[in-house]
Structures are given as structure tokens and as C-alpha cells.
PDB file with one MODEL, atoms N, CA, C and O in Angstrom:
MODEL        1
ATOM      1  N   MET A   1      -4.076 -47.935  13.129  1.00  0.00           N
ATOM      2  CA  MET A   1      -3.821 -47.333  12.097  1.00  0.00           C
ATOM      3  C   MET A   1      -3.996 -47.831  10.758  1.00  0.00           C
ATOM      4  O   MET A   1      -3.908 -48.941  10.234  1.00  0.00           O
ATOM      5  N   HIS A   2      -4.360 -46.283  10.238  1.00  0.00           N
ATOM      6  CA  HIS A   2      -5.379 -46.271   8.993  1.00  0.00           C
ATOM      7  C   HIS A   2      -3.960 -46.534   7.522  1.00  0.00           C
ATOM      8  O   HIS A   2      -2.897 -45.980   7.241  1.00  0.00           O
ATOM      9  N   GLU A   3      -4.531 -47.336   7.121  1.00  0.00           N
ATOM     10  CA  GLU A   3      -3.267 -47.288   5.545  1.00  0.00           C
ATOM     11  C   GLU A   3      -3.851 -46.669   4.373  1.00  0.00           C
ATOM     12  O   GLU A   3      -4.955 -47.107   4.051  1.00  0.00           O
ATOM     13  N   ALA A   4      -3.382 -45.798   3.707  1.00  0.00           N
ATOM     14  CA  ALA A   4      -3.847 -45.314   2.185  1.00  0.00           C
ATOM     15  C   ALA A   4      -3.723 -46.276   1.491  1.00  0.00           C
ATOM     16  O   ALA A   4      -2.629 -46.832   1.397  1.00  0.00           O
ATOM     17  N   SER A   5      -4.959 -46.770   0.743  1.00  0.00           N
ATOM     18  CA  SER A   5      -5.096 -48.148  -0.438  1.00  0.00           C
ATOM     19  C   SER A   5      -4.411 -47.358  -1.655  1.00  0.00           C
ATOM     20  O   SER A   5      -4.100 -46.168  -1.620  1.00  0.00           O
ATOM     21  N   PHE A   6      -4.218 -48.305  -2.830  1.00  0.00           N
ATOM     22  CA  PHE A   6      -3.305 -47.578  -3.691  1.00  0.00           C
ATOM     23  C   PHE A   6      -4.996 -46.877  -4.205  1.00  0.00           C
ATOM     24  O   PHE A   6      -4.931 -45.760  -4.719  1.00  0.00           O
ATOM     25  N   GLU A   7      -6.124 -47.375  -4.097  1.00  0.00           N
ATOM     26  CA  GLU A   7      -7.251 -46.989  -4.923  1.00  0.00           C
ATOM     27  C   GLU A   7      -7.742 -45.612  -4.299  1.00  0.00           C
ATOM     28  O   GLU A   7      -8.264 -44.797  -5.060  1.00  0.00           O
ATOM     29  N   SER A   8      -7.587 -45.285  -2.827  1.00  0.00           N
ATOM     30  CA  SER A   8      -7.815 -43.952  -2.464  1.00  0.00           C
ATOM     31  C   SER A   8      -7.119 -42.896  -2.860  1.00  0.00           C
ATOM     32  O   SER A   8      -7.563 -41.783  -3.143  1.00  0.00           O
ATOM     33  N   VAL A   9      -5.458 -43.452  -2.884  1.00  0.00           N
ATOM     34  CA  VAL A   9      -4.596 -42.648  -3.305  1.00  0.00           C
ATOM     35  C   VAL A   9      -5.026 -41.949  -4.844  1.00  0.00           C
ATOM     36  O   VAL A   9      -5.361 -40.789  -5.082  1.00  0.00           O
ATOM     37  N   LEU A  10      -4.869 -43.217  -5.859  1.00  0.00           N
ATOM     38  CA  LEU A  10      -5.344 -42.717  -7.265  1.00  0.00           C
ATOM     39  C   LEU A  10      -6.718 -41.649  -7.587  1.00  0.00           C
ATOM     40  O   LEU A  10      -6.821 -40.762  -8.435  1.00  0.00           O
ATOM     41  N   LYS A  11      -7.691 -42.123  -6.558  1.00  0.00           N
ATOM     42  CA  LYS A  11      -8.791 -41.241  -6.753  1.00  0.00           C
ATOM     43  C   LYS A  11      -8.756 -39.729  -6.159  1.00  0.00           C
ATOM     44  O   LYS A  11      -9.556 -38.865  -6.516  1.00  0.00           O
ATOM     45  N   THR A  12      -7.737 -39.527  -5.219  1.00  0.00           N
ATOM     46  CA  THR A  12      -7.369 -38.085  -4.825  1.00  0.00           C
ATOM     47  C   THR A  12      -6.606 -37.748  -5.571  1.00  0.00           C
ATOM     48  O   THR A  12      -6.718 -36.525  -5.649  1.00  0.00           O
ATOM     49  N   ILE A  13      -5.659 -38.177  -6.372  1.00  0.00           N
ATOM     50  CA  ILE A  13      -5.135 -37.281  -7.436  1.00  0.00           C
ATOM     51  C   ILE A  13      -5.893 -37.207  -8.826  1.00  0.00           C
ATOM     52  O   ILE A  13      -5.710 -36.341  -9.681  1.00  0.00           O
ATOM     53  N   LEU A  14      -6.816 -38.320  -8.902  1.00  0.00           N
ATOM     54  CA  LEU A  14      -7.738 -38.000  -9.712  1.00  0.00           C
ATOM     55  C   LEU A  14      -8.601 -36.655 -10.140  1.00  0.00           C
ATOM     56  O   LEU A  14      -8.820 -36.047 -11.187  1.00  0.00           O
ATOM     57  N   ILE A  15      -9.024 -36.509  -8.539  1.00  0.00           N
ATOM     58  CA  ILE A  15      -9.895 -35.411  -7.998  1.00  0.00           C
ATOM     59  C   ILE A  15      -8.927 -34.149  -8.358  1.00  0.00           C
ATOM     60  O   ILE A  15      -9.163 -33.188  -9.091  1.00  0.00           O
ATOM     61  N   ILE A  16      -7.934 -34.417  -7.718  1.00  0.00           N
ATOM     62  CA  ILE A  16      -7.271 -33.002  -8.108  1.00  0.00           C
ATOM     63  C   ILE A  16      -6.537 -32.717  -9.156  1.00  0.00           C
ATOM     64  O   ILE A  16      -5.969 -31.625  -9.145  1.00  0.00           O
ATOM     65  N   LEU A  17      -6.357 -33.604 -10.312  1.00  0.00           N
ATOM     66  CA  LEU A  17      -6.429 -33.619 -11.792  1.00  0.00           C
ATOM     67  C   LEU A  17      -7.496 -32.657 -12.261  1.00  0.00           C
ATOM     68  O   LEU A  17      -7.346 -31.616 -12.902  1.00  0.00           O
ATOM     69  N   LEU A  18      -8.669 -33.250 -11.785  1.00  0.00           N
ATOM     70  CA  LEU A  18      -9.993 -32.826 -12.719  1.00  0.00           C
ATOM     71  C   LEU A  18     -10.271 -31.858 -12.138  1.00  0.00           C
ATOM     72  O   LEU A  18     -11.073 -31.246 -12.844  1.00  0.00           O
ATOM     73  N   ILE A  19     -10.016 -31.142 -10.923  1.00  0.00           N
ATOM     74  CA  ILE A  19     -10.158 -30.067 -10.137  1.00  0.00           C
ATOM     75  C   ILE A  19      -9.276 -28.618 -10.993  1.00  0.00           C
ATOM     76  O   ILE A  19      -9.755 -27.502 -11.194  1.00  0.00           O
ATOM     77  N   TYR A  20      -8.057 -29.054 -11.321  1.00  0.00           N
ATOM     78  CA  TYR A  20      -7.273 -28.067 -11.993  1.00  0.00           C
ATOM     79  C   TYR A  20      -7.450 -28.127 -13.616  1.00  0.00           C
ATOM     80  O   TYR A  20      -7.599 -26.988 -14.057  1.00  0.00           O
ATOM     81  N   PHE A  21      -7.468 -28.823 -14.319  1.00  0.00           N
ATOM     82  CA  PHE A  21      -8.142 -28.908 -15.910  1.00  0.00           C
ATOM     83  C   PHE A  21      -9.399 -28.029 -15.848  1.00  0.00           C
ATOM     84  O   PHE A  21      -9.739 -27.177 -16.668  1.00  0.00           O
ATOM     85  N   GLY A  22     -10.004 -28.385 -14.753  1.00  0.00           N
ATOM     86  CA  GLY A  22     -11.967 -27.886 -14.716  1.00  0.00           C
ATOM     87  C   GLY A  22     -11.770 -26.157 -14.866  1.00  0.00           C
ATOM     88  O   GLY A  22     -12.225 -25.358 -15.684  1.00  0.00           O
ATOM     89  N   PHE A  23     -10.881 -25.997 -13.687  1.00  0.00           N
ATOM     90  CA  PHE A  23     -10.354 -24.414 -13.376  1.00  0.00           C
ATOM     91  C   PHE A  23     -10.071 -24.049 -14.570  1.00  0.00           C
ATOM     92  O   PHE A  23     -10.849 -23.301 -15.162  1.00  0.00           O
ATOM     93  N   LYS A  24      -8.941 -24.485 -15.151  1.00  0.00           N
ATOM     94  CA  LYS A  24      -7.763 -24.095 -16.576  1.00  0.00           C
ATOM     95  C   LYS A  24      -9.144 -23.769 -17.323  1.00  0.00           C
ATOM     96  O   LYS A  24      -9.524 -22.598 -17.336  1.00  0.00           O
ATOM     97  N   ILE A  25      -9.911 -24.772 -17.950  1.00  0.00           N
ATOM     98  CA  ILE A  25     -11.081 -24.781 -18.729  1.00  0.00           C
ATOM     99  C   ILE A  25     -11.960 -23.404 -18.947  1.00  0.00           C
ATOM    100  O   ILE A  25     -12.189 -22.715 -19.942  1.00  0.00           O
ATOM    101  N   PHE A  26     -12.528 -23.277 -16.920  1.00  0.00           N
ATOM    102  CA  PHE A  26     -13.371 -22.221 -16.892  1.00  0.00           C
ATOM    103  C   PHE A  26     -12.635 -20.786 -17.145  1.00  0.00           C
ATOM    104  O   PHE A  26     -13.065 -19.914 -17.900  1.00  0.00           O
ATOM    105  N   ILE A  27     -11.618 -20.722 -16.483  1.00  0.00           N
ATOM    106  CA  ILE A  27     -10.858 -19.648 -16.836  1.00  0.00           C
ATOM    107  C   ILE A  27     -10.791 -18.884 -18.390  1.00  0.00           C
ATOM    108  O   ILE A  27     -10.990 -17.717 -18.726  1.00  0.00           O
ATOM    109  N   LYS A  28     -10.321 -20.421 -19.357  1.00  0.00           N
ATOM    110  CA  LYS A  28     -10.173 -19.799 -20.707  1.00  0.00           C
ATOM    111  C   LYS A  28     -11.300 -19.901 -21.418  1.00  0.00           C
ATOM    112  O   LYS A  28     -11.153 -19.849 -22.639  1.00  0.00           O
ATOM    113  N   TRP A  29     -12.315 -20.024 -21.028  1.00  0.00           N
ATOM    114  CA  TRP A  29     -13.757 -19.873 -21.365  1.00  0.00           C
ATOM    115  C   TRP A  29     -14.503 -18.732 -20.770  1.00  0.00           C
ATOM    116  O   TRP A  29     -15.296 -18.130 -21.494  1.00  0.00           O
ATOM    117  N   PHE A  30     -14.315 -18.318 -19.365  1.00  0.00           N
ATOM    118  CA  PHE A  30     -15.214 -17.337 -19.451  1.00  0.00           C
ATOM    119  C   PHE A  30     -14.226 -16.273 -18.496  1.00  0.00           C
ATOM    120  O   PHE A  30     -14.873 -15.446 -17.854  1.00  0.00           O
ATOM    121  N   GLY A  31     -12.853 -16.228 -18.360  1.00  0.00           N
ATOM    122  CA  GLY A  31     -12.078 -15.430 -18.045  1.00  0.00           C
ATOM    123  C   GLY A  31     -12.029 -13.908 -18.817  1.00  0.00           C
ATOM    124  O   GLY A  31     -11.568 -12.939 -18.214  1.00  0.00           O
ATOM    125  N   PRO A  32     -12.512 -13.801 -20.111  1.00  0.00           N
ATOM    126  CA  PRO A  32     -12.373 -12.736 -20.748  1.00  0.00           C
ATOM    127  C   PRO A  32     -13.659 -12.317 -20.605  1.00  0.00           C
ATOM    128  O   PRO A  32     -13.681 -11.088 -20.665  1.00  0.00           O
ATOM    129  N   LEU A  33     -15.147 -12.961 -20.383  1.00  0.00           N
ATOM    130  CA  LEU A  33     -15.943 -12.138 -19.842  1.00  0.00           C
ATOM    131  C   LEU A  33     -16.169 -11.451 -18.601  1.00  0.00           C
ATOM    132  O   LEU A  33     -16.685 -10.336 -18.523  1.00  0.00           O
ATOM    133  N   ILE A  34     -15.703 -12.263 -17.468  1.00  0.00           N
ATOM    134  CA  ILE A  34     -15.289 -11.605 -16.494  1.00  0.00           C
ATOM    135  C   ILE A  34     -14.402 -10.610 -16.020  1.00  0.00           C
ATOM    136  O   ILE A  34     -14.441 -10.033 -14.934  1.00  0.00           O
ATOM    137  N   LEU A  35     -13.565 -10.465 -16.983  1.00  0.00           N
ATOM    138  CA  LEU A  35     -12.233  -9.571 -17.096  1.00  0.00           C
ATOM    139  C   LEU A  35     -13.521  -8.196 -17.954  1.00  0.00           C
ATOM    140  O   LEU A  35     -13.636  -7.174 -17.278  1.00  0.00           O
ATOM    141  N   LYS A  36     -14.086  -8.219 -18.853  1.00  0.00           N
ATOM    142  CA  LYS A  36     -14.649  -7.157 -19.514  1.00  0.00           C
ATOM    143  C   LYS A  36     -15.866  -6.683 -18.840  1.00  0.00           C
ATOM    144  O   LYS A  36     -16.348  -5.575 -19.079  1.00  0.00           O
ATOM    145  N   TRP A  37     -16.615  -7.932 -17.577  1.00  0.00           N
ATOM    146  CA  TRP A  37     -17.533  -6.841 -17.028  1.00  0.00           C
ATOM    147  C   TRP A  37     -16.714  -6.032 -15.567  1.00  0.00           C
ATOM    148  O   TRP A  37     -17.014  -4.952 -15.058  1.00  0.00           O
ATOM    149  N   PHE A  38     -15.870  -6.776 -15.257  1.00  0.00           N
ATOM    150  CA  PHE A  38     -15.123  -6.047 -14.041  1.00  0.00           C
ATOM    151  C   PHE A  38     -14.520  -4.548 -14.932  1.00  0.00           C
ATOM    152  O   PHE A  38     -14.815  -3.478 -14.398  1.00  0.00           O
ATOM    153  N   LEU A  39     -13.919  -4.509 -15.899  1.00  0.00           N
ATOM    154  CA  LEU A  39     -13.228  -3.410 -16.657  1.00  0.00           C
ATOM    155  C   LEU A  39     -14.470  -2.269 -16.520  1.00  0.00           C
ATOM    156  O   LEU A  39     -14.358  -1.139 -16.043  1.00  0.00           O
ATOM    157  N   LYS A  40     -15.421  -2.759 -16.957  1.00  0.00           N
ATOM    158  CA  LYS A  40     -16.923  -1.893 -17.325  1.00  0.00           C
ATOM    159  C   LYS A  40     -17.195  -1.257 -16.042  1.00  0.00           C
ATOM    160  O   LYS A  40     -17.204  -0.093 -15.643  1.00  0.00           O
ATOM    161  N   ARG A  41     -17.432  -2.495 -15.486  1.00  0.00           N
ATOM    162  CA  ARG A  41     -18.059  -1.871 -13.823  1.00  0.00           C
ATOM    163  C   ARG A  41     -16.574  -0.358 -13.122  1.00  0.00           C
ATOM    164  O   ARG A  41     -16.941   0.761 -12.763  1.00  0.00           O
ATOM    165  N   ILE A  42     -15.546  -0.663 -13.118  1.00  0.00           N
ATOM    166  CA  ILE A  42     -14.685  -0.116 -13.034  1.00  0.00           C
ATOM    167  C   ILE A  42     -14.602   1.500 -13.711  1.00  0.00           C
ATOM    168  O   ILE A  42     -14.206   2.403 -12.974  1.00  0.00           O
ATOM    169  N   GLY A  43     -14.984   1.798 -15.102  1.00  0.00           N
ATOM    170  CA  GLY A  43     -15.122   2.608 -15.939  1.00  0.00           C
ATOM    171  C   GLY A  43     -16.142   3.411 -15.346  1.00  0.00           C
ATOM    172  O   GLY A  43     -15.992   4.571 -14.964  1.00  0.00           O
ATOM    173  N   GLN A  44     -17.509   2.525 -15.273  1.00  0.00           N
ATOM    174  CA  GLN A  44     -18.674   3.394 -15.213  1.00  0.00           C
ATOM    175  C   GLN A  44     -18.551   4.014 -13.408  1.00  0.00           C
ATOM    176  O   GLN A  44     -19.325   4.856 -12.951  1.00  0.00           O
ATOM    177  N   LYS A  45     -17.468   3.394 -12.649  1.00  0.00           N
ATOM    178  CA  LYS A  45     -17.124   3.993 -11.115  1.00  0.00           C
ATOM    179  C   LYS A  45     -16.574   5.378 -11.339  1.00  0.00           C
ATOM    180  O   LYS A  45     -17.011   6.396 -10.803  1.00  0.00           O
ATOM    181  N   PHE A  46     -15.228   5.284 -12.477  1.00  0.00           N
ATOM    182  CA  PHE A  46     -14.628   6.096 -12.805  1.00  0.00           C
ATOM    183  C   PHE A  46     -15.574   7.092 -13.424  1.00  0.00           C
ATOM    184  O   PHE A  46     -15.176   8.241 -13.235  1.00  0.00           O
ATOM    185  N   GLN A  47     -16.633   7.022 -14.062  1.00  0.00           N
ATOM    186  CA  GLN A  47     -17.346   7.960 -15.179  1.00  0.00           C
ATOM    187  C   GLN A  47     -17.995   8.683 -13.874  1.00  0.00           C
ATOM    188  O   GLN A  47     -18.061   9.911 -13.910  1.00  0.00           O
ATOM    189  N   GLN A  48     -18.282   8.278 -13.190  1.00  0.00           N
ATOM    190  CA  GLN A  48     -19.624   8.525 -12.211  1.00  0.00           C
ATOM    191  C   GLN A  48     -19.126   9.151 -10.992  1.00  0.00           C
ATOM    192  O   GLN A  48     -19.931   9.697 -10.237  1.00  0.00           O
ATOM    193  N   GLN A  49     -17.568   9.121 -10.654  1.00  0.00           N
ATOM    194  CA  GLN A  49     -16.721  10.179 -10.208  1.00  0.00           C
ATOM    195  C   GLN A  49     -16.810  11.485 -11.057  1.00  0.00           C
ATOM    196  O   GLN A  49     -17.532  12.474 -10.928  1.00  0.00           O
ATOM    197  N   PHE A  50     -15.533  11.070 -12.258  1.00  0.00           N
ATOM    198  CA  PHE A  50     -15.690  12.519 -13.004  1.00  0.00           C
ATOM    199  C   PHE A  50     -17.103  13.454 -13.372  1.00  0.00           C
ATOM    200  O   PHE A  50     -17.081  14.630 -13.736  1.00  0.00           O
ATOM    201  N   ASN A  51     -18.243  12.664 -13.188  1.00  0.00           N
ATOM    202  CA  ASN A  51     -19.496  13.706 -14.049  1.00  0.00           C
ATOM    203  C   ASN A  51     -19.905  13.913 -12.357  1.00  0.00           C
ATOM    204  O   ASN A  51     -20.944  14.560 -12.217  1.00  0.00           O
ATOM    205  N   SER A  52     -19.436  13.591 -11.429  1.00  0.00           N
ATOM    206  CA  SER A  52     -20.223  14.128 -10.624  1.00  0.00           C
ATOM    207  C   SER A  52     -19.914  15.767  -9.937  1.00  0.00           C
ATOM    208  O   SER A  52     -18.808  16.293  -9.817  1.00  0.00           O
ATOM    209  N   PRO A  53     -21.253  16.347  -9.550  1.00  0.00           N
ATOM    210  CA  PRO A  53     -20.979  17.710  -9.509  1.00  0.00           C
ATOM    211  C   PRO A  53     -20.287  18.043  -8.277  1.00  0.00           C
ATOM    212  O   PRO A  53     -19.880  19.200  -8.175  1.00  0.00           O
ATOM    213  N   ASN A  54     -20.103  17.307  -7.415  1.00  0.00           N
ATOM    214  CA  ASN A  54     -19.424  17.837  -5.852  1.00  0.00           C
ATOM    215  C   ASN A  54     -17.942  16.709  -5.819  1.00  0.00           C
ATOM    216  O   ASN A  54     -17.883  15.576  -5.341  1.00  0.00           O
ATOM    217  N   PRO A  55     -17.192  17.259  -6.293  1.00  0.00           N
ATOM    218  CA  PRO A  55     -16.082  16.541  -6.053  1.00  0.00           C
ATOM    219  C   PRO A  55     -15.423  16.138  -4.536  1.00  0.00           C
ATOM    220  O   PRO A  55     -14.971  16.967  -3.746  1.00  0.00           O
ATOM    221  N   PRO A  56     -15.473  14.735  -4.327  1.00  0.00           N
ATOM    222  CA  PRO A  56     -15.564  14.339  -3.195  1.00  0.00           C
ATOM    223  C   PRO A  56     -14.674  14.787  -1.989  1.00  0.00           C
ATOM    224  O   PRO A  56     -14.965  14.660  -0.800  1.00  0.00           O
ATOM    225  N   ASN A  57     -13.325  15.436  -2.610  1.00  0.00           N
ATOM    226  CA  ASN A  57     -12.442  16.059  -1.557  1.00  0.00           C
ATOM    227  C   ASN A  57     -12.425  17.920  -1.406  1.00  0.00           C
ATOM    228  O   ASN A  57     -11.432  18.645  -1.332  1.00  0.00           O
ATOM    229  N   THR A  58     -14.028  18.352  -1.396  1.00  0.00           N
ATOM    230  CA  THR A  58     -14.081  19.495  -1.109  1.00  0.00           C
ATOM    231  C   THR A  58     -14.756  19.627   0.224  1.00  0.00           C
ATOM    232  O   THR A  58     -15.709  19.017   0.709  1.00  0.00           O
ATOM    233  N   SER A  59     -13.800  20.841   0.799  1.00  0.00           N
ATOM    234  CA  SER A  59     -13.880  21.743   2.165  1.00  0.00           C
ATOM    235  C   SER A  59     -15.439  22.363   2.039  1.00  0.00           C
ATOM    236  O   SER A  59     -15.914  22.950   1.067  1.00  0.00           O
ATOM    237  N   LYS A  60     -15.980  22.103   3.107  1.00  0.00           N
ATOM    238  CA  LYS A  60     -17.547  22.477   3.484  1.00  0.00           C
ATOM    239  C   LYS A  60     -17.257  24.258   3.757  1.00  0.00           C
ATOM    240  O   LYS A  60     -16.188  24.812   4.010  1.00  0.00           O
ATOM    241  N   LYS A  61     -18.002  24.585   3.670  1.00  0.00           N
ATOM    242  CA  LYS A  61     -18.287  26.292   3.847  1.00  0.00           C
ATOM    243  C   LYS A  61     -17.962  26.110   5.693  1.00  0.00           C
ATOM    244  O   LYS A  61     -18.394  25.173   6.365  1.00  0.00           O
ATOM    245  N   GLY A  62     -17.235  27.087   6.145  1.00  0.00           N
ATOM    246  CA  GLY A  62     -17.203  27.111   7.591  1.00  0.00           C
ATOM    247  C   GLY A  62     -16.084  26.144   8.223  1.00  0.00           C
ATOM    248  O   GLY A  62     -16.098  26.124   9.454  1.00  0.00           O
ATOM    249  N   LYS A  63     -15.098  25.323   7.584  1.00  0.00           N
ATOM    250  CA  LYS A  63     -14.593  24.918   8.276  1.00  0.00           C
ATOM    251  C   LYS A  63     -12.780  25.236   7.524  1.00  0.00           C
ATOM    252  O   LYS A  63     -12.454  25.793   6.476  1.00  0.00           O
ATOM    253  N   ALA A  64     -12.198  24.791   8.285  1.00  0.00           N
ATOM    254  CA  ALA A  64     -10.477  24.894   8.343  1.00  0.00           C
ATOM    255  C   ALA A  64     -10.061  24.013   8.320  1.00  0.00           C
ATOM    256  O   ALA A  64     -10.327  23.263   9.259  1.00  0.00           O
ATOM    257  N   GLU A  65      -9.099  23.503   7.189  1.00  0.00           N
ATOM    258  CA  GLU A  65      -8.199  22.440   6.992  1.00  0.00           C
ATOM    259  C   GLU A  65      -6.616  22.951   6.934  1.00  0.00           C
ATOM    260  O   GLU A  65      -6.178  23.932   6.334  1.00  0.00           O
ATOM    261  N   ILE A  66      -6.002  22.128   7.621  1.00  0.00           N
ATOM    262  CA  ILE A  66      -4.341  22.314   7.328  1.00  0.00           C
ATOM    263  C   ILE A  66      -4.155  21.459   7.236  1.00  0.00           C
ATOM    264  O   ILE A  66      -4.488  20.438   7.836  1.00  0.00           O
ATOM    265  N   ASN A  67      -3.092  21.844   5.810  1.00  0.00           N
ATOM    266  CA  ASN A  67      -2.628  20.286   4.926  1.00  0.00           C
ATOM    267  C   ASN A  67      -1.075  20.670   4.612  1.00  0.00           C
ATOM    268  O   ASN A  67      -0.450  20.794   3.559  1.00  0.00           O
ATOM    269  N   SER A  68      -0.740  20.799   5.938  1.00  0.00           N
ATOM    270  CA  SER A  68       1.083  21.060   5.967  1.00  0.00           C
ATOM    271  C   SER A  68       1.527  19.756   6.756  1.00  0.00           C
ATOM    272  O   SER A  68       0.775  19.065   7.443  1.00  0.00           O
ATOM    273  N   ASP A  69       2.470  19.606   6.605  1.00  0.00           N
ATOM    274  CA  ASP A  69       3.452  18.142   7.546  1.00  0.00           C
ATOM    275  C   ASP A  69       3.998  19.097   8.784  1.00  0.00           C
ATOM    276  O   ASP A  69       4.614  20.160   8.708  1.00  0.00           O
ATOM    277  N   PRO A  70       3.555  18.347   9.967  1.00  0.00           N
ATOM    278  CA  PRO A  70       4.474  18.449  11.108  1.00  0.00           C
ATOM    279  C   PRO A  70       5.960  18.881  11.231  1.00  0.00           C
ATOM    280  O   PRO A  70       6.757  18.112  10.694  1.00  0.00           O
ATOM    281  N   LEU A  71       6.407  19.838  11.768  1.00  0.00           N
ATOM    282  CA  LEU A  71       7.903  20.277  12.087  1.00  0.00           C
ATOM    283  C   LEU A  71       8.136  19.187  12.343  1.00  0.00           C
ATOM    284  O   LEU A  71       7.450  18.332  12.902  1.00  0.00           O
ATOM    285  N   LYS A  72       9.495  19.155  11.793  1.00  0.00           N
ATOM    286  CA  LYS A  72      10.355  17.337  12.430  1.00  0.00           C
ATOM    287  C   LYS A  72      11.569  18.010  13.044  1.00  0.00           C
ATOM    288  O   LYS A  72      12.170  18.815  12.334  1.00  0.00           O
ATOM    289  N   SER A  73      12.060  17.749  14.439  1.00  0.00           N
ATOM    290  CA  SER A  73      12.908  17.839  14.702  1.00  0.00           C
ATOM    291  C   SER A  73      14.114  17.357  14.471  1.00  0.00           C
ATOM    292  O   SER A  73      14.502  16.236  14.799  1.00  0.00           O
ATOM    293  N   SER A  74      14.931  18.450  13.723  1.00  0.00           N
ATOM    294  CA  SER A  74      16.138  17.573  12.979  1.00  0.00           C
ATOM    295  C   SER A  74      17.517  18.091  14.054  1.00  0.00           C
ATOM    296  O   SER A  74      18.248  19.077  13.956  1.00  0.00           O
ATOM    297  N   LYS A  75      17.493  16.996  15.056  1.00  0.00           N
ATOM    298  CA  LYS A  75      18.814  17.246  15.819  1.00  0.00           C
ATOM    299  C   LYS A  75      19.642  16.220  15.116  1.00  0.00           C
ATOM    300  O   LYS A  75      19.312  15.034  15.126  1.00  0.00           O
ATOM    301  N   SER A  76      20.768  16.677  14.473  1.00  0.00           N
ATOM    302  CA  SER A  76      21.830  16.013  13.878  1.00  0.00           C
ATOM    303  C   SER A  76      22.696  15.064  14.618  1.00  0.00           C
ATOM    304  O   SER A  76      23.444  15.727  15.337  1.00  0.00           O
ATOM    305  N   ASN A  77      22.906  13.836  14.742  1.00  0.00           N
ATOM    306  CA  ASN A  77      23.724  13.402  15.718  1.00  0.00           C
ATOM    307  C   ASN A  77      25.363  13.843  15.242  1.00  0.00           C
ATOM    308  O   ASN A  77      25.408  13.356  14.113  1.00  0.00           O
ATOM    309  N   ASN A  78      26.703  14.487  15.485  1.00  0.00           N
ATOM    310  CA  ASN A  78      27.656  14.864  15.275  1.00  0.00           C
ATOM    311  C   ASN A  78      28.775  13.736  15.517  1.00  0.00           C
ATOM    312  O   ASN A  78      29.965  13.823  15.214  1.00  0.00           O
ATOM    313  N   LYS A  79      28.056  12.556  16.192  1.00  0.00           N
ATOM    314  CA  LYS A  79      29.097  11.754  16.537  1.00  0.00           C
ATOM    315  C   LYS A  79      29.041  10.929  15.624  1.00  0.00           C
ATOM    316  O   LYS A  79      28.182  10.048  15.674  1.00  0.00           O
ATOM    317  N   VAL A  80      30.013  11.009  14.473  1.00  0.00           N
ATOM    318  CA  VAL A  80      29.744  10.188  13.256  1.00  0.00           C
ATOM    319  C   VAL A  80      31.338   8.989  13.894  1.00  0.00           C
ATOM    320  O   VAL A  80      31.448   7.946  13.250  1.00  0.00           O
ATOM    321  N   GLY A  81      31.954   9.121  14.568  1.00  0.00           N
ATOM    322  CA  GLY A  81      33.092   8.030  14.491  1.00  0.00           C
ATOM    323  C   GLY A  81      34.348   8.827  14.150  1.00  0.00           C
ATOM    324  O   GLY A  81      34.288   9.937  13.620  1.00  0.00           O
ATOM    325  N   GLU A  82      35.701   8.101  14.538  1.00  0.00           N
ATOM    326  CA  GLU A  82      37.010   8.405  13.949  1.00  0.00           C
ATOM    327  C   GLU A  82      37.286   7.897  12.964  1.00  0.00           C
ATOM    328  O   GLU A  82      37.289   6.674  12.826  1.00  0.00           O
ATOM    329  N   TYR A  83      37.689   9.033  11.723  1.00  0.00           N
ATOM    330  CA  TYR A  83      38.571   8.521  10.954  1.00  0.00           C
ATOM    331  C   TYR A  83      39.926   7.802  10.872  1.00  0.00           C
ATOM    332  O   TYR A  83      40.964   8.052  11.484  1.00  0.00           O
ATOM    333  N   ILE A  84      39.722   7.066  10.173  1.00  0.00           N
ATOM    334  CA  ILE A  84      41.229   6.017  10.282  1.00  0.00           C
ATOM    335  C   ILE A  84      41.633   5.555   8.590  1.00  0.00           C
ATOM    336  O   ILE A  84      40.949   4.816   7.881  1.00  0.00           O
ATOM    337  N   ASP A  85      42.870   6.191   8.230  1.00  0.00           N
ATOM    338  CA  ASP A  85      43.169   5.760   7.166  1.00  0.00           C
ATOM    339  C   ASP A  85      44.061   4.865   7.376  1.00  0.00           C
ATOM    340  O   ASP A  85      44.967   4.967   8.203  1.00  0.00           O
ATOM    341  N   PHE A  86      43.824   3.745   6.493  1.00  0.00           N
ATOM    342  CA  PHE A  86      44.557   2.414   6.319  1.00  0.00           C
ATOM    343  C   PHE A  86      45.477   2.353   5.538  1.00  0.00           C
ATOM    344  O   PHE A  86      45.127   1.804   4.493  1.00  0.00           O
ATOM    345  N   GLU A  87      46.331   2.611   5.548  1.00  0.00           N
ATOM    346  CA  GLU A  87      47.896   2.099   4.606  1.00  0.00           C
ATOM    347  C   GLU A  87      47.950   0.960   3.704  1.00  0.00           C
ATOM    348  O   GLU A  87      47.837  -0.171   4.177  1.00  0.00           O
ATOM    349  N   GLU A  88      48.099   1.122   2.549  1.00  0.00           N
ATOM    350  CA  GLU A  88      48.419  -0.410   2.251  1.00  0.00           C
ATOM    351  C   GLU A  88      49.769  -0.984   2.289  1.00  0.00           C
ATOM    352  O   GLU A  88      50.790  -0.302   2.373  1.00  0.00           O
ATOM    353  N   ILE A  89      49.731  -2.451   2.215  1.00  0.00           N
ATOM    354  CA  ILE A  89      51.174  -2.943   3.152  1.00  0.00           C
ATOM    355  C   ILE A  89      51.591  -4.095   1.899  1.00  0.00           C
ATOM    356  O   ILE A  89      51.098  -5.220   1.815  1.00  0.00           O
ATOM    357  N   GLU A  90      52.381  -3.648   1.183  1.00  0.00           N
ATOM    358  CA  GLU A  90      53.265  -4.761   0.186  1.00  0.00           C
ATOM    359  C   GLU A  90      53.890  -5.488   0.750  1.00  0.00           C
ATOM    360  O   GLU A  90      54.561  -6.325   0.146  1.00  0.00           O
TER     361      GLU A  90
ENDMDL
END
């Protein structure tokens, strides 16, 4: 059976802390740049969709499209139960 030595436990804890603080520093320095790039890319896609000559949801000539909800069977259950009037007991 293997036992964990103090040195291996200490190394593991130090590696975890190094990764944690390294990630925090990376996000602090490069987070705004990544966010700007991401927002610019989304803005370009939005601008491209806005300026496109053919909107994506147009129906082609000769095709019929029905946009109505199907009828729901509205059978109500009239068996609600018996009404019981409770009286206060003093």
C-alpha cells in the first residue's frame, strides 16, 4: 500500500495554488482583450445579418407555410371534489 509523503502532498498543494493564481493573473491581463475580441465578433455577425439582402426567415416562392398552433382538446375535468366547510371549534 502506498502512503503519501509530506513532500508529495506539499508539491500537489503548491501545483494547485500555482495553477489557480496563474489563471487569475492570466484572466486579469488577457480577460479584457478576449472580451473585446468576442464582442467584436458578435457585433460583426449581427451587422452582417442586419445588412444581408435576403433575411433568413423569408419563404420561397411556391411554398406554403402555416404558422398556427394546433387545436388543443379542451376537455375539462368537472370532478373537482366535494366541498367541505370546516367550522371553528372553541
